[in-house]
C-alpha angles and dihedrals in degrees: 000000000000116000106229094178112137105257110207102169119158128202119243093267092042091230090128142020134205117228139168118217112248135211093256091056095058122092133209090276090063096249137096112292120236097247091053089062090051092049093050090046090053092046090051092054092047091048087054091050092046092050090052096053098268108115124166087263089055092049091051093044089055091047088241134133129189110226130188112225098180138359124202118192126193118188121206108162136008121261114209134193117305094006116151116230139179113219114200127205117213136164108238100173147356131197120238092246092048092238098114132045136182110221114194126204122189119193108212121192122223089258089060096252122133112248100176142352125207126191115192124191102213131184134180115241124211100225092205100046094029090225135121113258138177112267120254115277096258092050090045089052091052092048092051089052091067116105111261121240120243088249097046111157144167112263112237115239 
């Protein structure tokens, strides 16, 4: 019997997670559907924040909300049902005023080949003023601890 339990295991530094594709993530073409990649990408970021002391309760307590301004998905290889994947978290960019970040997730198949790459432009939203702000110092420190992508860059204003 194949165990189809969602495996969301993070490494000690939370820079990657291990997952197994599930039935609900597969489309009529027999491969992982696009929104499944986006869900896993968002879960991976939140796991990273949680591991670094920023749970959803902490975000709400600080009056802060993470928001995705843009997602870019690049597909390389199909992912089918019950395939094991490593999903990496990297920092691919940061704005000069520290209000916007590009988080990169790479979905790596068990054979080491890249299946998908997602780049997400993320900001932190002050829930009272409804404006983008730089994250608190402890969250900023955690973000800066992420491995940097090979194409890391400064985000233009």
